[in-house]
C-alpha positions as CSV (number, residue, x, y, z in Angstrom):
1,M,101.7,48.0,142.4
2,P,104.8,50.1,141.1
3,T,105.6,50.3,137.5
4,V,108.1,47.6,136.5
5,D,109.7,47.4,133.0
6,D,111.7,44.1,133.6
7,K,110.7,41.3,135.7
8,T,114.5,39.9,135.9
9,P,115.5,39.5,139.8
10,L,118.7,41.2,140.7
11,D,121.7,39.1,141.9
12,K,121.9,40.0,145.5
13,S,124.9,38.0,146.1
14,A,127.3,40.0,143.4
15,G,126.6,43.1,145.5
16,A,123.8,45.3,143.5
17,H,124.2,49.0,143.1
18,I,120.6,50.8,143.1
19,L,120.4,54.2,141.8
20,V,117.4,56.0,143.6
21,I,115.9,59.0,141.9
22,R,114.0,61.7,143.6
23,L,114.9,65.1,142.5
24,S,112.3,67.5,144.0
25,A,110.4,68.7,145.8
26,M,112.1,69.3,149.4
27,G,109.3,67.7,151.3
28,D,109.2,64.4,148.8
29,V,113.1,64.1,149.2
30,A,113.1,64.4,152.9
31,M,110.1,61.8,152.9
32,T,112.7,59.2,151.1
33,V,115.1,59.6,154.4
34,P,113.4,56.9,156.5
35,V,113.0,54.6,153.9
36,L,116.5,54.6,152.9
37,R,117.8,54.1,156.4
38,V,115.6,51.3,156.8
39,F,117.1,49.8,153.3
40,R,120.5,50.6,154.8
41,A,119.9,48.4,158.0
42,T,118.1,45.9,155.9
43,Y,120.7,45.3,153.2
44,P,124.2,47.1,154.3
45,D,126.0,45.3,151.1
46,V,123.8,47.3,148.6
47,K,125.1,50.2,147.5
48,L,122.8,53.1,147.0
49,T,123.3,56.1,144.9
50,V,120.7,59.1,145.4
51,L,120.1,61.5,142.1
52,T,118.7,64.7,143.3
53,R,119.6,68.5,143.1
54,T,122.8,69.8,144.7
55,F,121.1,71.7,147.4
56,F,119.3,68.5,148.9
57,E,122.6,66.6,149.5
58,P,122.8,67.2,153.2
59,I,119.5,65.9,153.9
60,F,120.9,62.3,153.2
61,S,124.3,63.0,155.6
62,D,123.3,60.7,158.0
63,I,122.9,57.6,156.0
64,D,126.1,55.5,155.4
65,N,127.3,53.7,152.3
66,L,125.0,56.2,150.3
67,E,126.2,58.7,147.3
68,V,124.5,61.5,146.0
69,Y,124.8,62.6,142.5
70,H,123.8,65.8,141.3
71,A,121.2,66.5,138.7
72,D,121.9,69.7,137.0
73,V,118.2,69.8,135.2
74,T,118.4,73.6,134.3
75,K,121.9,73.4,132.4
76,K,124.1,70.5,131.7
77,H,121.5,67.8,132.1
78,K,118.6,69.8,130.7
79,G,116.3,68.3,127.7
80,I,116.7,65.0,125.9
81,L,120.1,65.8,125.2
82,G,121.3,66.7,128.6
83,L,119.2,63.5,130.3
84,T,121.2,61.3,127.5
85,R,124.2,62.6,128.9
86,L,123.1,62.3,132.3
87,S,122.1,58.6,131.8
88,K,125.5,57.8,130.3
89,E,127.2,59.1,133.4
90,L,125.2,57.0,135.9
91,R,125.8,53.9,134.0
92,K,129.5,54.5,134.3
93,L,128.8,54.3,138.1
94,G,128.0,50.5,137.5
95,I,124.0,50.9,138.6
96,D,122.4,47.3,138.3
97,A,118.8,48.8,138.8
98,V,116.6,51.9,139.4
99,A,114.4,52.8,142.0
100,D,112.4,55.8,140.5
101,L,110.6,57.4,143.6
102,H,109.6,60.1,141.3
103,H,108.1,59.2,138.3
104,V,107.9,62.5,136.0
105,L,108.9,63.5,132.4
106,R,112.4,63.4,133.1
107,S,112.8,59.8,134.9
108,N,110.5,58.3,132.4
109,I,113.3,59.5,130.0
110,L,115.9,57.9,131.8
111,K,114.0,55.0,132.5
112,T,113.7,54.4,128.3
113,L,117.5,54.8,128.2
114,F,118.2,52.7,131.1
115,S,116.0,50.0,129.3
116,M,117.9,49.9,126.3
117,H,121.0,49.0,128.3
118,G,119.2,46.3,130.1
119,I,118.9,48.1,133.4
120,K,116.0,47.2,135.5
121,T,113.6,50.2,136.5
122,V,110.9,49.9,139.0
123,Q,108.7,53.1,139.3
124,I,106.5,54.6,142.2
125,N,102.8,54.1,142.1
126,K,101.5,57.5,143.1
127,G,97.9,56.2,143.3
128,R,96.4,58.8,141.0
129,A,92.9,56.8,140.9
130,E,92.3,56.8,144.8
131,K,93.9,60.2,145.1
132,K,91.3,61.7,142.4
133,A,88.3,59.8,144.1
134,L,89.6,61.4,147.4
135,T,89.9,64.9,145.9
136,R,86.8,64.9,143.9
137,S,83.8,67.1,145.1
138,Q,81.3,64.3,144.3
139,N,81.2,61.0,145.4
140,K,84.2,61.5,147.2
141,V,85.9,58.4,148.9
142,F,87.2,59.6,152.1
143,E,89.5,57.4,153.5
144,Q,93.3,57.0,154.3
145,L,95.3,56.1,151.6
146,K,98.9,54.5,151.7
147,T,101.6,56.8,153.0
148,T,104.1,58.1,150.4
149,H,106.8,56.4,152.6
150,Q,105.2,53.1,152.0
151,R,104.9,53.9,148.4
152,Y,108.7,54.2,148.2
153,A,109.0,51.0,150.1
154,D,106.9,49.2,147.6
155,V,109.3,50.4,144.9
156,F,112.2,48.4,146.6
157,D,110.2,45.7,147.4
158,A,109.2,45.3,143.5
159,L,113.0,45.3,143.0
160,G,113.4,42.5,145.2
161,Y,114.4,44.1,148.4
162,P,111.4,43.8,150.8
163,I,111.4,46.5,153.8
164,D,109.6,47.1,157.0
165,L,109.3,50.5,158.0
166,T,108.4,49.8,161.4
167,A,111.9,48.7,162.0
168,H,113.2,52.2,161.4
169,K,115.2,53.9,163.7
170,F,116.2,57.3,164.4
171,P,119.9,58.6,164.4
172,K,121.6,60.0,167.2
173,K,121.4,63.7,167.9
174,I,123.6,65.8,165.4
175,P,126.6,67.9,167.3
176,L,125.8,71.6,167.2
177,T,128.0,73.9,165.5
178,S,129.6,77.3,167.3
179,K,127.5,79.0,164.8
180,I,124.2,77.5,165.8
181,L,124.9,77.8,169.1
182,S,125.7,81.6,168.9
183,L,122.4,81.9,167.1
184,A,120.6,80.2,169.9
185,Q,122.4,82.2,172.5
186,N,123.0,79.2,174.2
187,S,119.4,78.9,175.3
188,T,118.1,76.5,177.7
189,K,114.6,76.7,177.2
190,K,112.7,74.4,175.1
191,W,113.6,74.9,171.6
192,L,110.5,75.2,169.2
193,G,110.6,75.5,165.4
194,I,107.8,77.3,163.7
195,A,107.7,77.2,159.8
196,P,104.6,79.2,158.9
197,F,104.7,78.8,155.1
198,A,103.8,76.7,152.8
199,Q,104.0,76.4,148.5
200,Y,100.2,77.8,148.2
201,E,98.0,80.3,150.4
202,S,95.4,77.6,150.6
203,K,97.5,75.5,153.1
204,T,99.4,78.1,154.9
205,Y,98.1,79.7,158.1
206,P,96.8,83.3,158.1
207,L,99.9,85.1,159.3
208,E,97.9,87.4,161.5
209,L,97.1,84.3,163.2
210,M,100.3,82.7,163.2
211,V,101.5,86.0,165.2
212,E,99.1,85.5,167.7
213,V,100.6,82.1,168.2
214,I,104.0,83.3,168.4
215,A,103.0,86.1,171.0
216,Q,101.2,83.9,173.2
217,L,104.2,81.1,173.6
218,D,106.8,84.1,173.7
219,K,104.8,85.4,176.7
220,E,105.2,82.2,178.6
221,N,109.1,82.7,178.4
222,T,109.6,79.0,178.3
223,F,110.2,78.4,174.6
224,E,113.4,79.5,172.5
225,I,111.6,79.9,169.1
226,F,113.2,79.7,165.7
227,L,111.2,80.9,162.7
228,F,112.1,78.7,159.3
229,G,111.4,79.6,155.7
230,G,113.4,80.8,152.4
231,G,113.7,83.7,150.0
232,K,113.6,87.4,150.3
233,R,109.8,88.0,151.0
234,E,109.9,85.5,153.9
235,L,112.9,86.8,155.2
236,D,111.7,90.2,155.4
237,I,108.4,89.0,157.4
238,L,110.2,86.9,159.5
239,N,112.7,89.6,160.3
240,N,109.7,91.9,161.1
241,I,108.2,89.2,163.1
242,S,111.3,88.2,165.4
243,S,112.3,91.8,166.0
244,K,108.9,92.0,168.3
245,Y,109.5,89.3,170.4
246,N,112.4,88.4,173.2
247,N,112.6,84.7,172.6
248,V,112.2,84.8,169.1
249,T,114.8,83.9,166.3
250,N,114.4,84.1,162.5
251,V,116.9,81.4,160.9
252,V,116.5,82.4,157.5
253,G,119.8,83.7,155.6
254,K,122.0,83.1,158.7
255,L,122.6,79.5,158.5
256,P,123.8,77.0,155.4
257,F,121.3,74.4,154.9
258,E,123.4,71.9,156.2
259,D,123.5,73.9,159.5
260,E,119.8,74.7,159.5
261,L,119.4,70.7,159.4
262,K,121.4,70.4,162.4
263,L,119.7,73.0,164.4
264,I,116.1,71.4,163.4
265,A,117.6,68.1,164.4
266,N,118.1,69.6,167.7
267,L,114.7,71.3,168.3
268,D,112.2,69.8,171.0
269,A,109.3,70.1,168.7
270,M,108.2,71.7,165.3
271,V,105.1,73.9,164.1
272,A,104.8,73.7,160.0
273,M,102.4,73.5,157.6
274,D,101.8,70.5,155.0
275,S,105.1,71.4,153.8
276,G,108.7,70.4,153.3
277,N,109.8,71.9,156.9
278,A,107.5,69.1,158.4
279,H,109.1,66.5,156.7
280,L,112.4,67.7,157.7
281,A,111.7,67.8,161.2
282,A,109.7,64.5,161.1
283,M,112.8,62.8,159.6
284,Y,115.0,63.3,162.9
285,G,112.0,62.0,165.0
286,L,110.9,65.3,166.2
287,P,107.3,65.7,167.4
288,T,105.8,67.6,164.6
289,I,102.5,69.8,164.6
290,T,101.0,70.1,161.2
291,L,98.5,72.7,160.4
292,W,96.4,71.6,157.2
293,G,94.3,73.7,154.7
294,V,92.6,72.5,151.7
295,T,94.8,69.6,152.0
296,H,94.6,66.4,154.2
297,P,96.7,63.6,155.8
298,Y,94.6,61.1,154.1
299,A,96.3,61.6,150.9
300,G,99.5,60.1,152.3
301,F,101.7,63.0,153.1
302,I,101.5,63.2,157.0
303,P,105.4,63.2,158.3
304,F,106.8,60.0,159.1
305,G,105.7,58.6,162.4
306,Q,103.4,61.4,163.6
307,P,100.1,60.4,165.0
308,L,97.2,61.8,163.2
309,E,96.3,63.7,166.5
310,N,99.5,66.2,165.6
311,A,97.8,67.1,162.5
312,I,95.4,70.1,163.3
313,L,92.5,70.5,160.7
314,P,90.1,73.1,159.9
315,N,86.6,73.0,160.1
316,L,85.4,70.1,158.0
317,A,81.8,69.9,158.7
318,K,81.8,73.5,157.4
319,Y,84.2,72.8,154.7
320,D,83.1,69.2,153.5
321,Q,85.1,69.1,150.0
322,I,88.5,69.0,151.9
323,P,90.8,67.7,150.4
324,T,90.0,69.6,147.4
325,S,93.5,68.6,145.7
326,I,96.7,66.8,146.7
327,Y,99.1,69.8,146.9
328,G,96.7,72.7,147.6
329,N,96.7,74.3,144.0
330,K,93.2,73.7,143.5
331,F,89.9,74.6,145.5
332,P,86.4,75.7,144.9
333,P,85.0,79.2,145.6
334,G,84.8,80.3,149.2
335,Y,87.5,77.7,150.4
336,E,90.0,80.7,150.5
337,K,89.9,81.0,154.4
338,V,89.3,77.6,155.5
339,M,92.7,78.0,157.9
340,H,90.6,80.6,159.7
341,T,88.7,78.1,161.2
342,I,91.9,77.2,163.1
343,K,92.1,79.0,166.5
344,P,95.6,80.4,167.5
345,E,94.7,78.8,170.9
346,T,94.1,75.4,169.4
347,V,97.8,75.5,167.9
348,V,99.4,76.6,171.5
349,E,97.4,74.1,173.0
350,A,98.8,71.2,170.5
351,V,102.2,72.6,171.6
352,H,101.8,72.5,175.2
353,N,100.5,68.8,174.8
354,L,103.9,67.9,173.2
C-alpha cells in the first residue's frame, strides 16, 4: 500500500485541492498523464496542481482545471532552505492534500514540512521488494508486477479518491501548427516516429541496426519517418542519418517541446526504447513499439495501454538474467550486447503489423 502519514479523510464536499508531486524523469512524468485524465473525469470539482520542472509543463496541456507549479530545484528551491521556501509557496495555494508520485529525498522533506501544518500526504509504493526479486540473478521471481500507472492510481485511492484506469479516454487529435506542417512537408504518407536513444546504452538498440531499420522502411516509400532525441551528440547523429534518406526528418532542435508533443500526437505509430519518448507517444494513444535490453516490461514500465506483443525483447533464453535492473544501469559481464539479438527485420515486421 502507499505510504500515508495521516488517516484523516478529506472533506470532498468543500472542493479539495490536491498537490501532485512528480519532478522527473520525462517518462515518469508522462506516465502521470493518463492517471490524471481519469482523475479529472471522475472528480471534476477537485483542483489539481502538479509540482514538476518547468520544461515538462506542456505534457499536461490537454488536462482541464489543472495547474503546473514550477520546481526550481537547481536554484530557488535547492537544498533544505529552498524546499522550505517551496513548501511555504505551495501552502499559500490552499492545498488540502498531497499525492507524492515521486517519493525521493526532496519529496520526503516536503512531506515532513507539510505534515507540520496538518496537510495529509500519501506517497507512492514503488514496490522495491518485488522489483528486487524480479531483477536478482539467483532465485529470480519472474512475474508481471503492478504497472507504474496503477501505483500512481493507488496513491489517489489512499487519499480517498479511487479511480478506474480502464475508464481512460484519450484526447482528440491536437491541431498541427504551420511550423510542424512545413517540417513534415504536408506529407500524406504514414507518419512514423523513431526515438533510437535511451538513458543507458544497455537498453539502446545498436545504432547500426537501427540504421538498417530506417533504411528498409525508407526504401518502401510509404512512411514519413521522424527521428526524435535530444542534446548535441544525438542531434549530430540524427542529422547524419536523415541526410542519407528521402523520407527521414530529424526533429531535434527544429521544434519547441510543445510543438514536438503536437507532432508526436499526430503520428501513426512510434518506435522507441524503454524510454521517455515511448511514454509520450502512448499518452496520446499511439501504437507504440518498444525495444528492450536488460530491462523488461514486467517491472511495470510498459507504455500506457500498449499490449505486451508491442514490446520486442532480446533472446531471453540466452540472457536468462534479464531483467538485470529496473532502469538499465546494472548488468552482469557478457550482457553488453543483448539487443544485438533483436534483428532489424523483426522491428520492420512489427511496424508493418501495426
